[in-house]
N, C-alpha and C positions, 0 to 999 in steps of 0.2 A: 109755618113759622117764618114767613118770607120777608123779613125786613132786609133792605139792601145792605150789601157788604160795604162797610165804610172804613177807611183808613184812619189812624189816630189823628191825622190832620183834618179829617172831615171830608176828604175827597172820595167820591165813589170809585172803587177799584173796578175797572172795566175789563181787565185781562183775565182770562181763564187759564190757570196754570195746572197742567195735568202731568202726572207721572203714570204712564200706563205700561204694564208689562204684558198686556194681552193684545194680540193682533186681531184684525178684523176676521181672520179665518177661524180663530178660536173663540171669538166673542159670541158667536151663534153656533154652537156645536149641533150637529145633526144627530138624529137617532135617540133623542131623549124621550122618556115616557111622556104621555099627555099631562100637562099641568106643570112639568118641570121647568124651572127658570131657564131662560135662553142664554146661559153663560156657564162656564166651567163650575162644577159643583161636586165636591167630594162625597156628598150624600144623596145625589140624584137617584142612586139605586134603591133608596128607601121607598121610592114610588112603587116599586114592585111588591112591596109588603102591605100596601093598602088593603084593608079589610081583614088582616090577620088578627087572630084572637087566641085567647087562652086554650091550650091543649093542642094547638097546631105545631107542626115542625116544618119550617120552610127555609131554604137557603137564603142567607142574608140576615137572619135574625141575630146571629153572633155579632155581625158588624153593627147592628142597631144597639145591641147591648154595650158594645165598646163605646159608642156615641153617648149613651146615657150614663155610662160609668165616667166618661171623660168630663161630663158636666155635672157630676155629683149625685145623680139619681140612683146609681147602683155602685156598690163597692167594687174595687178592681178585683178581678179573679185571681186566685193563686196561680203562680207560674206553672204548677204541675197540672192544673185543670182549667184550661181556657174556656171562654164562653162557648156555648153550644147553640144550635139553631132551633132549640125547643122553646116554645112560648110557655113559660112557667109562671108560677105565682109571683115571684120576685119581679119579673118583667112587667106583669100586669100592674103591680103596685107602683113601679117606677113610672110607667106611662100615665097612670092616674095622677100622680104627683105633678108630672110635667104638664098635664092638661089643666090642672087647677092653677098652676103658676101662670099659664098663658090665657086664662079665662075661657078654656074650652070645656066641652061636656066631658066630665071625668068618668068615662066609661071603662078605662083600662084596656080598650081595644085600639087598634091602629086604624081609626076612621080617617076619611079623606082630609078633614081640617087639621087633624093632628100631624099627618104625614106632610101636608103642605107647610106647616110651621117648621117641622123638623128639617126639611130639605132647604129651608132658607139659609143661605150662606151666613156664617156667624163667626165670632171670635172664639178664642180658646178660653172661654169663661165658664166656670161652674155656676149654676143657679142654686146649688145646694152645697153649703160649706159645713163640713163636719156634722152632717145630718140636719142642719138648719137651713131652710130656704132663705135666700136673700131677696126673694120676690114676695114680700109680705102680702097676706090676703086678709088682714084684719083692719082695725082702725086705731088711731092714736088720738086720744082726747076727744073733743067734739068734732063730729063730722067723719067723713070716710076718707082717710088719708092712708096711702099704701106705701109710703117710703119705708126703707128698711136699712139696717146697719149690718155690719159684719159681726160674727159672734164675738162677744166681749166689747162691742162698740169702740174699737180703737179710734183714737183721734190724735191730732197734733197737740202736744201739751200746751197749757196756758202761756208758758214763757216763750213759745214759738208761734207768734202770730204774724210775724213778718217773714214770709217764706220766699226763698230764692230758687229759681229754676234755671237750668242750663240746657240748651239744645246741643246735645253732645255727639250725635251721629247723624250726619246728613249726606254722606258720600253715596248712599244708595238711592237717593231721590234727586230728581232734576229741579225741584223747587228751590229757588234762590234763598239765601239765608235771611235777607231782609224781609221777604214775603213771609217766611216762616215766623220770624219774630213778631210781625204784625198780627198774624193769625192767632198765635198762642197768647199774645198780650190781650187781645180781645176776649179770647176764651176764658182766661183767668179773671178778667175784669167782671165777668158776669157773676161769678161766685163772690168776688170781693164786694160787689155792690150790695149784696144781701147780707153780708156778715161783717165781723170785725177783723177779718183776715186781710192781709195785704201781700201782694206778690210783685216781685221784680226779677227781671232776667239778669243773669250774670254769665260771663264768659268762662268763669272758673268752675270746672266740674267739682273740684275738691271743696268749693265754697257753697255748693248747691244743696238744697234740701230735696229738690226734685230734679230728675234727669229725664230728658226727652230725646228719643232717637228713632230713626227709621232702620228697619232690619229686614233681611230676607231669610226665609227658612229657619233652621236651627240657629239660635243666637246666644246660647249659653245660660238661659234662665229656666230651661225645662219646658218652655211653652213655644215650640216652633211654629212659625208662620207657614201657611200652606198655599201661597199664590193668590191670584186675583179672586176677590169676593168670597173667600173662605173666612179666615180670621182677619178682621180689620185692625184691631188694636187690643192691647190689654194694659192694665195698670195694676199697681199693688197697693194694698191698704196701708194706712199710716202705721209706722212712720218710715216705711221702706223708701217710697219716693220714686220708684221706677215707672216710666210711662213709655211703652214701645208701640210703634206703628208698623204695619206691614208695608214695606216699600213697594210691593208688587201691585198695590191698588192704583186705580186711576183717580188719584187725589185731585180735587178741585180746590185750589187755594185762593181763588178770587173770582169775582164775577158771578154769573147766574149758573148754578150747577144744573138746573133743569134744561139749559140749552147746550150743555156739553155734548160733544160728538160721541163720546164713548158710552155704550149702553150700561156700563158698570160704573159710571162716574159717582164718586163719593165725596161729599162736602167735608173738607178737613176740619173746619171750625166746629161743625156739628159733632163730629166724633171727639174732638178735643174737649169740648164742654162736658160731654158725658164722662170721659175718662178722668177728667179732673175731679168730678164728683166722687169717683172711686178713690182717687188719691187722698181725698179729704175724709173718707170714711163712710160714704153712702154706698149701700148695696143697690140692687135693682128694685124698681118700683113696678107695680102691676097696673099703674095708670098709663094707658097708651099715649096720652098727650105729654107725659112728663119727660124731661131730659133723661132721667134715669131708667126709663123703660128700655128693655134690652135690644130692641130692633130699630132700625132706621132703613128706609127705602132708598135705593139708588136714585140719583137725580133729584133729591129733596134736601132742603135746608131746615134744620131744627136746632136753634141756638138759644131761644128765650127760655129762662127758667119758668116753670109752672108752679102753681101753689104748692103742689106736693113736694117739689124739689126745695122750694124756699122753706117750708115748714120743717122738712127733714134736716136741712143744713143748719138752720137757726137753732134747732133743738140741740145740735152738737156744739155750736160756736157762739150762739147769741146773734143778735141782729145789728145791722148797721143803722144808727139813728137817722141817717139820711136816706135810707131805702124807702122808695115810694111805690114799690111793687112793679116797676118797669125797669128792666135791665138795660143799661146804656149800650149803644152799638160801638162805642169807642172806649179804649181802656183808660177811663178817667182815674181809676185807682191802681192801675198797673203801670210800671215803668220799666225801662231797660237800663241795666247797669253793666256796661261792658268794661269790667275792671282789669282783666288780665287774660293772658292766654290760657286755654283750657288745660287743667292739670290732670293728674292721674285719676282723681275721683275716688270716692269712697265705695266700698262694696257693701251693699245692703245686707243686713243680718238675716239669716234664714233663707232657705230655698223652698219655695212653695211649688209642689207638684200638684196642680189642679185641685187646690182648695183642701188639701189634707196636710195641715201643718200650721205653723204659727203665723205665716205671712200669706195673705190671700191675694192671688192674681185675678184681676177682673177685666172685663172688656165689653165689647159691643157687638150685637148681632146685626146682620144685615138682611132685611126682607126684600124679596124681589119686587 
């Protein structure tokens, strides 16, 4: 998806802006199992479980069950009875569901492709919400379209088609405010181009429908970030409006992400376009080329909406009569409205703890 990064004025942005919390010494940790990604990964130990199947008992399976529970494939265990290291029927079924979501052979065993997908650093996103997969495997209308919505298909109401967003927390990132404004304006413009939605930036948090911020570790929403290349970002379904990014990532906010010096460089606009889809009500797609597919590789740029994204979002909000199927690279339908100093801001209703509740927190995976 390699169109050049262009500023609103049309000038190519040449600078590469990085915020990296990973040093060269930790970027390539030694002693990882064969096939493990060459960077810190909280799930690298899952490599040791490759080949594990029903009926076995192996150290580390309890951790894998925690992982699957975290992302919605298993219910959380009761506090009095934590997960065990036994490969039981529930684990087999959960793995099979995971495999179907990611287009893998649904064997229910921990084969090498499944483990490889699971150890890919990812966000704190559940793929299954209240028992319903957000990675649809069916079709909508004519053709094979795999976009999905959250349970209940929450959307912004018809009387809220002009949405304001505020960049509210930037102290944890070294990226300057002007660059951030440009990146997010471009990201929002891609969705505005395909719909009848309009977006503008405001400096007033209390006036914003959507709030965007960079955070490290636990930051008060029950979805703690975990350092470089684990959780990239997460956003909440309509009409909550929260969009959080992990400040520990090596974010590239301008220039060619493929030439960035960090092995874990992540394109900020690519992640922003994906998360905005969640803010508007889209779940994950099973189409690998779609913006709403859950994974993105380091050092790559993926910002153009694909057919699956467009049909999904237009099914929710209708189409822009001027849309010609190509998303502009500059924010033609987005603008910045710097009206006043940031206020206290509203508190979104509901606290979502990994997709068990009224508000769904969603985010993006990262594939090595």
